[in-house]
C-alpha positions as CSV (number, residue, x, y, z in Angstrom):
1,M,21.1,-33.6,-8.7
2,T,20.5,-37.1,-9.9
3,V,22.8,-40.0,-9.2
4,A,23.8,-40.2,-12.9
5,E,24.7,-36.5,-12.8
6,A,26.7,-37.0,-9.7
7,W,28.7,-39.9,-11.1
8,N,29.3,-38.0,-14.4
9,G,30.2,-34.7,-12.6
10,P,32.8,-33.8,-10.0
11,L,32.2,-36.9,-7.8
12,G,32.8,-39.3,-10.7
13,R,35.9,-37.3,-11.8
14,H,37.3,-37.4,-8.3
15,W,36.9,-41.2,-8.2
16,A,38.5,-41.5,-11.6
17,A,41.5,-39.3,-10.5
18,H,42.1,-41.3,-7.3
19,P,41.3,-44.9,-8.0
20,D,43.9,-46.2,-5.6
21,R,42.5,-44.2,-2.7
22,Y,39.0,-45.4,-3.2
23,D,40.0,-49.0,-3.8
24,A,41.9,-48.9,-0.5
25,M,38.7,-48.0,1.3
26,L,37.0,-51.0,-0.1
27,D,39.7,-53.7,-0.3
28,G,38.8,-55.1,3.1
29,F,35.7,-56.5,1.4
30,D,37.3,-57.9,-1.8
31,A,38.1,-61.3,-0.4
32,A,34.5,-61.8,0.8
33,L,33.1,-60.7,-2.6
34,F,35.4,-63.0,-4.6
35,D,35.0,-65.9,-2.2
36,A,31.2,-65.6,-2.8
37,A,31.7,-65.3,-6.5
38,A,33.8,-68.4,-6.8
39,I,34.9,-67.5,-10.4
40,A,36.1,-70.4,-12.5
41,A,38.8,-70.1,-15.2
42,G,36.4,-70.1,-18.1
43,D,33.6,-68.0,-16.6
44,R,31.9,-65.2,-18.5
45,V,31.6,-62.4,-15.9
46,L,29.5,-59.2,-15.8
47,D,30.8,-56.6,-13.4
48,I,28.0,-54.2,-12.5
49,G,29.1,-50.6,-11.4
50,C,32.7,-51.5,-12.2
51,G,34.1,-48.0,-11.4
52,S,37.7,-47.7,-12.4
53,G,37.8,-51.5,-13.1
54,L,39.8,-53.0,-10.3
55,T,37.2,-55.7,-9.6
56,T,36.9,-56.3,-13.4
57,R,40.6,-56.9,-13.6
58,M,40.5,-59.1,-10.5
59,A,37.8,-61.2,-12.1
60,A,39.8,-61.4,-15.3
61,R,42.8,-62.8,-13.4
62,R,40.5,-65.5,-12.1
63,A,38.9,-66.2,-15.5
64,P,41.9,-66.3,-17.9
65,A,40.0,-68.5,-20.3
66,G,36.7,-66.6,-20.0
67,R,35.7,-63.0,-20.6
68,V,34.8,-60.1,-18.3
69,T,32.6,-57.1,-19.1
70,G,32.5,-54.1,-16.8
71,V,29.6,-51.7,-17.0
72,D,29.2,-48.3,-15.3
73,I,27.1,-45.2,-15.7
74,S,30.0,-42.9,-15.1
75,A,31.9,-41.8,-18.2
76,P,35.0,-40.6,-16.2
77,L,35.2,-44.0,-14.5
78,V,34.7,-46.1,-17.6
79,G,37.4,-44.1,-19.3
80,R,39.8,-44.6,-16.4
81,A,39.0,-48.3,-16.3
82,G,39.9,-48.7,-19.9
83,E,43.2,-46.9,-19.4
84,L,44.2,-49.1,-16.4
85,T,43.1,-52.3,-18.1
86,D,45.0,-51.5,-21.3
87,A,48.1,-50.9,-19.2
88,E,47.8,-54.3,-17.6
89,R,46.9,-56.0,-20.9
90,F,43.7,-58.0,-20.3
91,P,42.5,-59.0,-23.8
92,Q,39.4,-60.7,-22.4
93,V,38.1,-57.5,-20.7
94,D,35.8,-54.9,-22.2
95,Y,33.8,-52.0,-20.8
96,R,30.4,-50.5,-21.5
97,L,29.2,-47.1,-20.6
98,G,25.6,-47.4,-19.5
99,D,22.9,-48.2,-16.9
100,A,22.7,-51.9,-16.1
101,Q,19.0,-51.4,-15.7
102,T,18.5,-50.7,-19.4
103,C,21.6,-52.1,-21.1
104,A,20.8,-54.5,-23.9
105,F,23.0,-57.4,-22.7
106,E,23.3,-60.6,-24.7
107,P,20.6,-62.9,-23.3
108,G,22.2,-65.7,-21.3
109,G,25.6,-64.4,-22.3
110,Y,27.2,-64.5,-18.8
111,D,27.7,-67.2,-16.2
112,L,28.1,-64.7,-13.3
113,A,27.3,-61.1,-12.3
114,I,29.3,-59.4,-9.6
115,S,29.3,-56.0,-8.0
116,R,31.3,-54.3,-5.4
117,G,28.9,-51.7,-4.2
118,G,27.4,-50.8,-7.6
119,V,23.9,-52.1,-7.4
120,M,22.2,-49.6,-5.0
121,F,21.7,-46.7,-7.5
122,F,19.0,-48.1,-9.8
123,A,15.8,-46.1,-10.4
124,D,13.9,-49.3,-10.5
125,P,15.8,-52.1,-8.7
126,V,13.4,-54.9,-9.8
127,A,13.7,-53.9,-13.4
128,A,17.5,-53.6,-13.1
129,F,18.0,-57.0,-11.5
130,T,15.5,-58.6,-14.0
131,N,17.7,-57.2,-16.8
132,I,20.8,-58.6,-15.1
133,A,19.1,-62.0,-14.6
134,G,18.3,-62.0,-18.3
135,A,22.0,-61.6,-19.1
136,L,22.8,-64.8,-17.1
137,R,22.6,-68.3,-18.4
138,P,20.1,-70.7,-16.7
139,G,21.5,-71.4,-13.3
140,G,23.8,-68.4,-13.5
141,R,25.1,-66.8,-10.3
142,L,25.0,-63.4,-8.7
143,A,27.4,-62.1,-6.0
144,F,27.5,-58.5,-4.8
145,I,28.2,-56.4,-1.7
146,C,26.2,-53.5,-0.5
147,P,26.3,-51.4,2.7
148,Q,24.6,-52.5,5.9
149,P,22.4,-49.9,7.6
150,A,24.4,-47.0,9.0
151,Q,24.8,-47.4,12.8
152,P,24.7,-44.1,14.7
153,D,27.6,-45.3,16.9
154,G,29.5,-47.0,14.1
155,E,33.1,-45.7,13.5
156,E,32.6,-44.8,9.9
157,R,29.3,-43.1,10.5
158,K,30.5,-41.1,13.5
159,A,33.7,-39.9,11.9
160,L,32.3,-39.0,8.5
161,G,29.3,-37.3,10.1
162,L,31.5,-35.2,12.2
163,L,33.7,-34.2,9.2
164,A,30.6,-33.2,7.2
165,S,29.2,-31.1,10.1
166,L,32.6,-29.4,10.5
167,L,32.6,-28.5,6.8
168,G,29.1,-26.9,7.2
169,R,28.2,-27.2,3.6
170,D,25.5,-29.0,1.6
171,H,27.2,-31.3,-0.9
172,T,24.4,-32.0,-3.5
173,A,26.4,-34.7,-5.3
174,E,27.4,-36.5,-2.1
175,N,23.9,-36.4,-0.8
176,A,22.4,-37.9,-3.9
177,V,24.8,-40.8,-3.8
178,A,24.6,-41.2,0.0
179,T,20.8,-41.5,-0.2
180,A,20.9,-44.2,-2.9
181,M,23.6,-46.1,-1.0
182,A,21.1,-47.2,1.6
183,S,18.5,-48.5,-0.9
184,L,19.5,-52.2,-0.2
185,S,20.6,-51.9,3.4
186,D,17.6,-53.9,4.6
187,P,18.1,-57.7,4.0
188,E,14.3,-58.1,3.7
189,R,14.3,-55.6,0.9
190,I,17.2,-57.5,-0.8
191,H,15.1,-60.7,-0.7
192,Q,12.1,-59.0,-2.1
193,V,13.9,-57.3,-5.0
194,L,15.9,-60.3,-6.0
195,G,12.9,-62.6,-5.7
196,A,10.8,-60.4,-7.8
197,A,13.5,-60.3,-10.4
198,G,13.5,-64.1,-10.7
199,F,16.5,-65.0,-8.5
200,T,16.5,-68.0,-6.2
201,D,18.7,-69.4,-3.4
202,I,19.2,-65.9,-2.0
203,G,21.8,-65.6,0.8
204,V,22.8,-62.6,2.8
205,T,25.9,-62.6,5.0
206,G,27.1,-59.6,7.1
207,V,30.8,-58.8,6.9
208,S,32.7,-56.1,8.7
209,A,36.1,-54.8,7.9
210,D,38.4,-51.8,8.3
211,T,38.3,-49.1,5.6
212,C,41.4,-47.0,5.0
213,W,40.9,-43.3,4.5
214,G,44.5,-42.1,4.5
215,K,48.0,-42.7,5.7
216,D,47.3,-40.4,8.7
217,A,44.6,-38.0,10.0
218,A,45.9,-35.0,8.0
219,D,46.1,-37.0,4.8
220,A,42.6,-38.3,5.3
221,V,41.2,-34.8,5.9
222,G,42.9,-33.5,2.8
223,F,41.4,-36.3,0.7
224,F,37.9,-35.8,2.2
225,V,38.0,-32.0,1.6
226,S,39.2,-32.6,-2.0
227,R,35.9,-34.4,-2.8
228,A,34.2,-30.9,-2.8
229,P,35.9,-28.9,-5.5
230,G,36.1,-25.2,-4.9
231,L,35.6,-25.6,-1.1
232,T,37.7,-23.3,1.1
233,V,38.4,-24.7,4.5
234,S,39.9,-22.6,7.3
235,D,42.9,-23.7,9.2
236,A,40.8,-24.0,12.4
237,T,38.3,-26.3,10.7
238,R,41.0,-28.4,9.1
239,A,42.6,-28.8,12.5
240,A,39.3,-29.8,14.1
241,M,38.7,-32.4,11.4
242,T,42.2,-33.8,11.8
243,E,41.7,-34.0,15.6
244,A,38.5,-35.9,15.1
245,L,40.3,-38.6,13.1
246,L,43.4,-38.9,15.4
247,P,41.8,-41.8,17.5
248,H,41.5,-43.8,14.3
249,E,45.2,-43.6,13.3
250,S,47.1,-46.8,13.2
251,P,50.3,-48.2,11.6
252,R,48.1,-49.1,8.6
253,G,46.6,-45.6,8.3
254,V,43.3,-44.1,9.3
255,M,41.0,-47.1,9.7
256,L,37.3,-46.9,10.1
257,R,35.2,-50.0,10.7
258,A,32.3,-50.5,8.3
259,G,29.9,-53.3,7.5
260,V,28.4,-54.7,4.2
261,W,26.1,-57.4,3.1
262,V,27.5,-60.1,0.9
263,V,24.7,-61.3,-1.3
264,T,24.5,-64.4,-3.4
265,A,21.7,-65.8,-5.6
266,H,21.0,-67.9,-8.7
267,T,18.8,-67.3,-11.7
268,G,15.4,-68.8,-11.5
269,R,12.7,-69.3,-14.1
270,R,10.9,-66.0,-14.3
271,A,9.9,-63.2,-12.0
272,S,6.3,-63.5,-10.9
273,R,3.8,-60.6,-10.8
274,A,3.2,-61.6,-7.1
275,G,6.9,-61.3,-6.5
276,R,7.1,-57.8,-8.1
277,D,4.1,-56.7,-6.0
278,C,5.9,-58.0,-3.0
279,A,9.0,-55.9,-3.8
280,D,6.8,-52.8,-4.0
281,R,5.6,-53.3,-0.4
282,A,8.6,-53.2,1.9
283,Q,6.4,-54.2,4.8
284,G,3.9,-56.4,3.0
285,S,2.8,-59.7,4.4
286,C,4.2,-61.6,1.4
287,A,7.7,-60.7,2.8
288,D,7.2,-63.4,5.5
289,G,8.6,-66.1,3.2
290,A,11.5,-63.9,1.9
291,Q,13.7,-64.2,4.9
292,G,16.8,-66.2,4.4
293,L,19.9,-67.0,6.3
294,I,21.7,-63.8,7.6
295,R,25.1,-64.4,9.1
296,Q,27.6,-62.0,10.5
297,E,31.4,-62.2,9.9
298,S,34.3,-59.9,10.7
299,R,37.3,-59.6,8.5
300,D,40.6,-57.8,9.4
301,S,42.5,-56.2,6.7
302,P,46.0,-57.6,6.3
């Protein structure tokens, strides 16, 4: 199954049906993203991989005199984003169904592109970011977050890995997305891809925060299992999964610590062929000059 098929199949429909649950998992990183984006009142903002549109609407609140376009490859999510945005009445917001790698954006039509975990799924990352750069005005800005490498002893990795092993089933859609999620987990790779796409002033900052998976362990397990439609889980397996999450219960819910990269950049003149060649060689010698400042921060959810 391809990533596009996953996001337009059961996985995408599940995200569209439960936007509040998924947004709660990610809201610990929202402040870091929007601090980096520094949206001005009149900015024209492009939200890549906008999902159900929460970050699009957050951008619109910060740019009341501008405009915000959300783009996503998932038809269920774009449909849901439109419904939620209409309910909140944001006249300066519109949505596009499509792949940001190939969308025909207005050249120089935006001041800023943002993404909350929506830029890891491109078939050709350099081509995708080149297309995004073309949509930005000269000196335009880019701000996005993407996952850090999964740590074997990390809370989220250990808990979710245990849940998956207890289920004992191969989830094709989940696997396709999980594989793509790691495509920009290496900061060196981020520098290579963005540099080849014509971006400059690239910065990468590590941020960790708590992610909320449910109000308690039983609720989190129920939600996790519901991501695999048609799956039958025995009482014994459900009990074992619940027990595995009990250590992570808190007054705020089931909280699992996770880390992301907050990435910022500006548009440059043009991607060079040497830069594209560099991006194609993850370990190439031309990567020596790609290293930028990498900092680590920790944020606690309110």
